[in-house]
C-alpha positions in Angstrom: 101.1 -162.7 -64.6 100.4 -159.9 -62.1 98.3 -157.0 -63.1 100.0 -153.7 -62.1 98.3 -150.5 -62.2 99.4 -149.5 -65.8 97.8 -152.2 -67.5 94.9 -151.8 -65.7 94.8 -148.4 -66.8 95.7 -149.1 -70.6 93.2 -151.4 -70.4 90.2 -149.0 -69.0 91.4 -146.7 -71.2 91.7 -149.1 -74.3 87.1 -149.4 -73.1 87.2 -146.0 -72.8 88.4 -145.2 -76.4 86.2 -147.6 -77.9 83.1 -146.2 -76.4 84.5 -143.0 -77.6 84.1 -143.6 -80.8 81.0 -145.6 -80.6 79.7 -142.5 -79.2 81.2 -140.7 -82.5 79.3 -142.9 -84.9 76.5 -142.3 -82.6 76.5 -138.5 -82.6 76.8 -138.5 -86.2 74.0 -140.1 -87.0 71.9 -138.5 -84.6 72.9 -135.1 -85.8 71.3 -136.0 -88.9 68.1 -137.5 -87.3 68.0 -134.3 -84.9 68.6 -131.7 -88.7 65.5 -133.7 -89.5 63.1 -133.3 -86.7 64.7 -130.0 -86.0 63.3 -129.3 -89.3 60.0 -130.0 -88.9 59.7 -128.9 -85.6 60.6 -125.8 -86.7 57.7 -126.0 -89.7 55.5 -126.5 -87.0 56.5 -123.9 -84.9 57.2 -120.7 -87.4 54.6 -121.5 -90.1 52.3 -124.3 -89.8 50.9 -124.0 -86.1 50.4 -119.9 -86.6 49.1 -120.1 -89.6 46.6 -122.7 -88.2 46.4 -119.7 -85.0 45.5 -117.0 -87.7 42.9 -118.9 -90.2 41.0 -119.5 -86.8 41.1 -116.0 -86.1 39.8 -115.0 -89.4 37.3 -117.5 -88.9 36.2 -116.2 -85.3 35.8 -112.3 -87.0 34.1 -113.7 -90.2 31.5 -115.4 -87.4 31.6 -112.1 -85.2 30.1 -109.8 -87.5 27.6 -112.1 -89.0 26.8 -111.8 -85.0 26.4 -107.7 -85.4 24.4 -108.0 -88.5 22.1 -110.0 -86.9 21.9 -107.4 -84.1 21.7 -104.6 -86.6 18.8 -105.8 -88.5 16.9 -106.5 -84.7 17.6 -103.2 -84.1 16.5 -101.9 -87.5 12.9 -103.8 -86.4 12.6 -102.7 -83.1 9.5 -100.5 -82.6 11.9 -97.7 -81.1 15.3 -97.5 -82.8 18.0 -96.9 -80.9 20.4 -95.1 -83.2 23.0 -94.8 -81.2 23.1 -99.0 -80.7 23.3 -99.4 -84.4 25.5 -97.1 -85.1 27.8 -98.8 -82.4 27.0 -102.6 -83.7 27.9 -101.1 -87.4 31.3 -99.5 -85.9 32.2 -103.3 -84.5 30.6 -105.0 -87.7 33.4 -102.6 -90.0 36.3 -102.9 -87.2 35.9 -106.9 -87.3 36.1 -107.1 -90.7 39.5 -104.6 -91.0 40.8 -106.7 -88.2 39.9 -109.8 -90.5 41.5 -108.4 -93.6 45.0 -107.6 -92.0 45.0 -111.4 -90.0 44.7 -113.1 -93.8 47.4 -110.4 -95.3 49.7 -111.1 -92.4 48.7 -115.0 -93.5 49.5 -114.3 -96.7 53.0 -112.7 -96.1 53.7 -115.8 -93.3 53.4 -118.2 -96.1 55.3 -116.1 -98.9 58.2 -115.8 -96.1 57.8 -119.7 -95.7 58.0 -120.9 -99.9 61.4 -118.3 -99.7 63.0 -119.8 -96.8 66.3 -122.0 -97.4 66.4 -122.8 -94.0 62.9 -124.9 -93.2 61.7 -127.5 -95.7 57.9 -126.4 -95.7 54.8 -128.2 -98.2 55.4 -126.1 -100.9 52.7 -127.5 -102.6 49.7 -127.4 -99.3 51.4 -123.8 -98.6 50.8 -122.5 -102.6 47.1 -123.6 -102.5 46.6 -121.8 -99.3 48.6 -119.0 -100.5 46.0 -118.7 -103.7 42.5 -119.5 -101.6 43.1 -116.8 -99.4 42.8 -113.8 -101.1 39.7 -115.5 -102.3 38.5 -115.7 -99.0 39.4 -112.0 -98.1 37.4 -111.1 -101.7 34.2 -113.3 -100.0 34.6 -111.7 -96.9 35.0 -108.0 -98.4 31.7 -108.6 -100.8 29.8 -109.8 -97.9 31.0 -106.5 -95.9 29.8 -104.6 -99.1 26.7 -106.3 -99.3 25.5 -105.9 -96.2 26.9 -102.1 -96.2 24.7 -101.5 -99.3 21.7 -102.6 -97.6 22.4 -99.8 -94.5 22.5 -97.2 -97.3 19.6 -97.9 -98.2 17.6 -98.3 -95.3 19.1 -94.5 -94.6 17.5 -93.3 -98.0 14.3 -95.0 -97.3 14.7 -98.0 -99.8 15.0 -100.4 -97.8 15.1 -104.0 -98.9 12.9 -106.6 -97.6 15.0 -108.3 -94.0 14.2 -111.7 -95.4 15.9 -111.5 -99.1 18.8 -110.0 -97.4 19.3 -112.3 -94.7 18.9 -115.0 -97.1 21.6 -112.9 -99.5 23.7 -112.5 -96.8 23.5 -116.3 -95.9 24.2 -117.6 -99.1 27.6 -115.7 -99.0 28.2 -116.4 -95.7 28.1 -120.1 -96.9 30.8 -119.9 -99.1 32.9 -118.2 -96.8 32.9 -121.0 -94.7 33.1 -123.7 -97.1 36.0 -122.2 -98.3 37.5 -121.6 -94.7 37.0 -125.3 -94.1 38.8 -126.2 -97.3 41.8 -124.2 -95.7 41.6 -125.8 -92.3 41.1 -129.0 -93.6 44.3 -128.6 -95.9 46.3 -126.9 -92.8 45.2 -129.8 -90.2 46.9 -132.3 -92.8 49.9 -130.3 -93.2 50.7 -129.8 -89.3 49.4 -133.6 -88.7 51.9 -134.6 -92.0 54.5 -132.5 -90.4 53.9 -133.7 -87.1 54.4 -137.4 -88.3 57.9 -136.7 -90.1 58.6 -135.5 -86.4 57.6 -138.5 -84.6 59.3 -140.9 -87.2 62.7 -139.1 -87.0 62.4 -139.4 -83.0 61.6 -143.5 -83.1 64.8 -143.9 -86.3 67.2 -142.0 -83.5 65.8 -144.2 -80.4 66.1 -147.3 -82.4 69.5 -146.1 -83.1 70.7 -145.0 -80.4 69.6 -148.5 -79.1 71.5 -150.2 -81.2 74.8 -148.5 -81.0 74.4 -149.1 -77.0 73.8 -152.6 -77.7 76.9 -153.0 -79.1 79.0 -150.9 -76.9 77.5 -152.7 -74.4 78.7 -156.1 -75.8 82.0 -154.7 -76.3 82.4 -153.5 -72.9 81.6 -157.0 -71.2 84.0 -159.0 -73.8 86.7 -156.4 -72.9 85.7 -156.6 -69.0 86.3 -160.3 -69.4 89.8 -159.9 -69.9 90.5 -157.5 -67.5 88.8 -159.7 -65.0 90.6 -163.1 -65.2 93.6 -161.1 -63.7 91.5 -159.7 -60.8 90.0 -162.8 -59.9 92.6 -163.9 -56.8 93.0 -160.6 -55.2 89.2 -160.5 -55.6 88.8 -163.7 -54.2 90.8 -162.6 -51.1 89.2 -159.8 -50.2 85.9 -161.6 -50.9 86.8 -163.9 -48.1 87.7 -161.2 -45.7 84.3 -159.7 -46.0 82.6 -163.2 -45.3 84.8 -163.4 -42.3 83.8 -160.0 -41.4 80.3 -160.5 -41.9 80.4 -163.6 -39.5 81.6 -161.0 -37.0 85.3 -161.9 -37.3 86.7 -159.0 -36.9 90.9 -159.9 -36.3 91.0 -160.6 -40.3 93.9 -159.1 -42.0 94.7 -159.4 -45.6 98.5 -159.4 -47.0 98.7 -157.4 -50.5 101.6 -158.7 -52.8 101.1 -156.5 -55.2 101.6 -152.5 -56.0 98.1 -151.7 -58.0 94.4 -150.5 -57.3 93.8 -154.0 -56.1 96.7 -153.7 -53.2 95.0 -149.8 -52.5 91.6 -151.9 -52.0 93.1 -154.1 -49.7 94.5 -151.5 -47.7 91.5 -150.1 -47.5 89.6 -153.1 -46.5 92.2 -153.3 -43.3 91.8 -149.6 -42.7 87.9 -150.0 -42.7 88.0 -153.2 -40.5 90.1 -151.7 -37.7 87.8 -149.0 -38.2 84.9 -151.9 -37.5 86.9 -152.6 -34.7 87.2 -149.6 -32.7 83.3 -148.9 -33.2 82.4 -152.0 -31.7 84.3 -151.0 -28.8 82.4 -147.9 -28.9 79.0 -149.3 -29.4 79.5 -152.1 -26.3 81.0 -149.2 -24.3 78.0 -146.7 -24.8 74.9 -148.8 -26.0 72.3 -147.9 -28.1 71.6 -144.7 -25.7 73.5 -141.8 -27.4 73.2 -140.5 -30.9 76.1 -143.1 -32.1 77.3 -139.2 -34.4 78.0 -137.5 -30.7 79.6 -140.9 -29.5 82.3 -140.7 -32.6 82.5 -137.1 -31.9 83.1 -137.0 -28.3 85.6 -140.4 -28.9 88.0 -138.4 -32.0 87.3 -135.2 -30.1 85.3 -133.4 -32.3 83.2 -132.1 -29.9 83.9 -130.6 -27.1 83.5 -131.5 -23.3 83.4 -128.0 -22.5 80.5 -125.5 -23.1 80.9 -124.1 -26.7 78.5 -121.5 -28.5 77.4 -122.0 -32.0 74.3 -121.2 -33.7 71.7 -124.3 -34.3 68.3 -125.0 -34.6 66.2 -126.5 -32.1 62.7 -128.0 -32.1 60.0 -129.1 -29.4 57.0 -131.0 -30.2 54.1 -132.0 -27.6 51.1 -133.9 -27.8 47.6 -132.1 -27.6 45.6 -133.5 -24.5 47.8 -135.9 -23.5 47.0 -136.1 -20.0 43.5 -136.4 -20.5 44.1 -139.4 -22.8 46.6 -141.4 -19.9 43.4 -141.6 -17.9 41.6 -143.8 -20.1 44.8 -145.9 -20.6 46.3 -148.6 -18.6 49.9 -147.8 -17.5 50.9 -150.7 -20.1 49.0 -148.8 -23.1 50.3 -145.6 -22.2 54.1 -146.5 -22.8 53.0 -148.6 -25.9 51.4 -145.6 -27.0 53.9 -143.6 -26.2 56.6 -145.9 -28.0 54.6 -145.8 -31.1 54.2 -142.3 -31.4 58.3 -141.6 -30.4 59.0 -144.3 -33.3 57.4 -142.4 -35.7 58.2 -138.6 -35.5 62.0 -139.9 -34.6 62.1 -141.1 -38.1 62.0 -137.6 -39.8 64.6 -136.2 -37.2 66.9 -138.8 -38.2 66.4 -139.0 -41.7 67.1 -135.1 -41.9 70.5 -135.7 -39.8 69.3 -134.4 -36.5 70.2 -135.1 -33.0 67.0 -136.6 -31.4 67.5 -134.8 -27.6 65.8 -136.2 -25.0 61.8 -137.8 -24.5 60.0 -135.4 -21.8 56.8 -137.5 -21.4 55.3 -136.8 -24.4 57.1 -134.2 -25.5 60.3 -134.2 -28.0 63.4 -132.1 -28.0 65.9 -132.0 -30.9 68.8 -129.8 -32.3 70.1 -129.4 -35.9 73.7 -127.6 -36.4 77.4 -127.8 -36.9 79.0 -130.2 -37.1 75.9 -132.8 -37.6 74.9 -130.4 -40.5 76.2 -127.6 -42.6 76.4 -124.1 -41.3 73.2 -122.7 -43.5 71.3 -125.8 -43.8 70.1 -126.9 -40.2 67.2 -124.5 -40.0 66.0 -126.2 -43.2 66.4 -129.7 -42.4 64.5 -129.1 -38.9 61.7 -127.2 -40.7 61.6 -130.5 -43.4 62.1 -132.9 -40.3 58.8 -131.1 -38.9 56.8 -131.4 -42.0 57.5 -134.7 -42.0 56.3 -135.5 -38.4 53.1 -133.7 -39.1 52.7 -135.4 -42.1 53.2 -139.1 -39.8 50.4 -138.0 -37.8 47.6 -139.5 -40.3 49.8 -142.9 -40.6 49.8 -142.9 -36.4 46.2 -141.4 -35.9 45.4 -145.3 -38.2 47.3 -147.2 -35.7 45.1 -146.3 -32.6 42.6 -148.4 -32.8 45.4 -151.3 -32.5 47.1 -149.3 -29.5 44.6 -148.6 -27.4 42.1 -151.6 -27.6 39.1 -149.2 -29.3 37.0 -148.9 -32.5 35.2 -145.9 -31.3 35.4 -143.0 -29.3 39.0 -142.5 -30.4 40.3 -139.4 -29.1 42.2 -136.5 -31.6 45.7 -136.7 -31.1 47.3 -133.8 -32.4 51.3 -132.3 -31.9 52.2 -128.9 -31.3 55.4 -128.1 -33.0 57.8 -125.2 -32.4 61.4 -124.3 -34.0 63.9 -121.5 -32.9 67.2 -120.9 -34.8 69.9 -119.0 -32.6 72.8 -119.4 -30.5 73.3 -121.8 -27.9 75.8 -123.5 -25.8 76.6 -126.8 -26.7 78.5 -129.5 -25.0 78.9 -132.6 -22.6 76.3 -130.8 -19.7 76.0 -132.7 -15.9 77.4 -134.1 -12.9 80.6 -135.7 -12.6 78.8 -138.9 -12.7 76.0 -138.2 -15.0 76.2 -135.8 -18.5 74.9 -135.5 -21.3 75.6 -133.9 -24.6 72.8 -131.6 -24.7 72.4 -127.8 -25.8 71.1 -124.7 -23.5 70.2 -120.9 -23.6 67.4 -118.6 -24.3 67.0 -120.2 -28.4 66.1 -123.5 -26.6 63.3 -121.8 -23.8 62.3 -119.7 -27.1 61.5 -123.3 -29.1 59.6 -124.6 -26.0 57.4 -121.2 -25.9 57.1 -121.6 -29.7 55.5 -125.2 -29.4 53.2 -123.7 -26.7 52.1 -120.7 -29.0 50.3 -122.7 -31.2 48.0 -123.5 -28.4 46.8 -119.4 -28.7 46.9 -119.9 -32.3 45.4 -122.1 -33.1 48.6 -123.3 -35.1 50.4 -126.8 -36.1 54.2 -125.7 -36.4 55.5 -122.0 -35.5 59.1 -120.9 -36.2 61.1 -118.3 -35.0 62.0 -115.3 -37.4 65.7 -116.5 -37.6 64.6 -120.3 -38.3 62.4 -118.3 -41.2 65.5 -116.3 -42.7 67.9 -119.0 -43.0 65.2 -121.4 -44.6 63.4 -119.3 -46.2 64.6 -120.5 -49.6 63.0 -124.0 -49.2 60.0 -123.1 -47.2 56.8 -121.6 -47.4 55.4 -119.8 -44.5 52.8 -116.9 -43.0 53.7 -114.5 -40.6 51.6 -114.8 -37.8 52.1 -112.1 -35.2 54.9 -110.3 -33.4 54.5 -111.5 -29.5 56.4 -111.7 -26.3 56.8 -115.0 -24.7 56.8 -115.5 -20.4 60.6 -114.9 -19.8 61.7 -112.7 -22.6 61.6 -108.8 -22.8 62.5 -108.8 -26.5 59.4 -108.9 -28.9 60.1 -111.9 -31.6 57.9 -112.4 -34.8 56.8 -116.0 -35.0 56.0 -117.4 -38.5 53.4 -120.9 -39.2 55.3 -123.4 -41.4 52.7 -124.6 -43.9 55.0 -126.4 -46.4 58.0 -126.9 -48.7 58.7 -124.4 -51.4 56.1 -124.3 -54.1 54.3 -127.2 -52.3 51.4 -124.7 -51.5 47.8 -125.2 -53.1 45.6 -122.2 -54.2 43.6 -122.1 -51.4 46.5 -121.9 -48.9 48.3 -119.3 -50.7 44.7 -117.0 -51.0 44.4 -117.6 -47.3 48.1 -116.3 -47.2 47.9 -113.2 -48.9 44.2 -112.7 -47.1 46.0 -113.1 -43.8 48.7 -111.0 -44.9 46.6 -108.4 -45.6 45.2 -108.4 -42.6 47.9 -107.9 -40.7 49.3 -105.2 -42.3 46.0 -103.4 -41.4 46.3 -104.8 -37.9 49.8 -103.0 -37.5 48.3 -99.9 -38.9 45.6 -99.5 -36.5 42.9 -99.7 -39.5 40.6 -102.5 -37.6 37.7 -103.0 -39.8 40.0 -103.2 -42.9 41.6 -106.0 -40.9 38.5 -107.7 -39.5 37.4 -107.7 -43.1 40.8 -109.7 -44.5 40.6 -111.9 -41.1 36.9 -112.7 -42.6 37.5 -113.2 -45.8 40.4 -115.9 -44.4 37.5 -117.8 -42.7 36.1 -117.4 -45.9 38.4 -119.9 -47.4 39.4 -122.3 -44.2 36.8 -122.0 -41.7 38.7 -123.4 -39.2 41.9 -120.7 -39.7 43.1 -120.1 -36.2 45.0 -117.1 -36.6 41.9 -115.5 -38.1 39.7 -116.2 -35.3 42.4 -114.9 -33.0 42.8 -111.9 -34.5 38.8 -111.3 -35.0 38.6 -111.7 -31.5 41.4 -109.4 -30.6 40.1 -106.8 -32.5 37.0 -107.1 -30.8 38.4 -107.4 -27.5 40.2 -103.7 -28.6 36.9 -102.1 -29.7 35.3 -102.9 -26.0 38.9 -102.1 -24.4 40.9 -99.5 -26.8 43.3 -98.9 -23.7 44.4 -102.2 -24.6 46.3 -101.9 -27.7 49.6 -101.3 -27.9 51.3 -99.0 -30.3 54.2 -101.4 -31.3 51.6 -104.6 -32.1 53.2 -106.7 -29.7 50.8 -109.2 -28.2 51.9 -110.4 -24.4 51.8 -114.3 -23.7 51.2 -115.3 -20.4 51.1 -118.7 -20.4 53.9 -121.1 -21.3 
């Protein structure tokens, strides 16, 4: 019997109905458990925990009163009595007593509310006991308070009793209050723990119930699936045979579909897939591995323009620091090995974040992001993420240097500088009649290269343009570094240092950014001394902060040469 679409749909529908029925049962039982759990949580959050906090507050206030008592007695024993200090301690002593009584009254009201509640079930025995004990504590505290105030009245009237006797009397009353407080605290702790245990028990019950029903649903689903599977085995076997043939390289395979069900649709899709693989194989043979497959597919499918086209994209440049000097100590084979390993590690994040690796220029890398390879609003974010991932992989590359260079000591410090800009570029198949490449050109490309070089001026690792920051600001953390005019460009640009992904900065970096922003604001307002103080504060947070060092040196230059300051705050870079 051949299975058509309707029987398959009905069988799948029956499985769904069975699972839905089980879900209804689970929901009903889970709802009951959830109600019990919610009750315990509500009792904890509304009554037990607030009561515990309030009783703790009463204990603290009583202890503070005792501290004020000791201070007053010490002041009364002093040779030169300070009346103002004594009065201040009296005021604080009385205020703590008022606060303690207010907290006890609040606790009693909260207990009354809990006992009267019909929404939340509570431990009425424990709360009734607390309801009786709290007024006793209040009375004991007020008696303690009155005893001490009586002593102070006697002191003022000149009939003071021995301080030793007063201390002993007050100590006895304090111990009585402490015992009552400890009793209440123990009751509250037990009540809170019991409620938490009940809540945990309800949670475990719900988990076991859910797993039990899930197991039953799984068994039922397997049984129903077995019935359907018997009717699908033969067509699936044909598809499996075709898949194995393709796996072995036979792209001429075609599977005949002799039904009108979902398997026929799958078979047709398989045949289309094989046709596509044949086309891709032809493309692979024609273009090799030298061009990004997306560019090849786009050109062949006329999705990419052969002629120039203006688009908004994000462009990336990176360059190794001091690579020329490193090469002097390497053999030609060592240079190639070094670069190949470096390019392998750096190219991975670009591809992982859907970038187009445009070219390698010596030790430099150029890449770009934008439509149609990425969405119109995400290419700046992807470029920044790729740069951050590349920077993170530099530690892994440095660990490989002993094997790459054949050295264990005297290894060079390998660092990389990166620049990212976002803007209009001309994109297309550019070159001669005999040799062309699909690439991007324009001011945005040149600016990315200049920003990569500007890292040398500021001692930074990754600099991005304002347009890049505007597009990616919801996903990245930056700090504004300066407003500069690069070589070959008349208009100034704001540049930002890329610090990390959104929300991933540590406290020190956040503080550094805040202090630097303050310094930059002072600098642009012409306030040299406050600016210098802020930049020095940055160095106190991170001693090797390059931009802060640059601005401190620049401020000193302005003091020595006032005529060098520009009203617009733009700094001209003289090197590429």
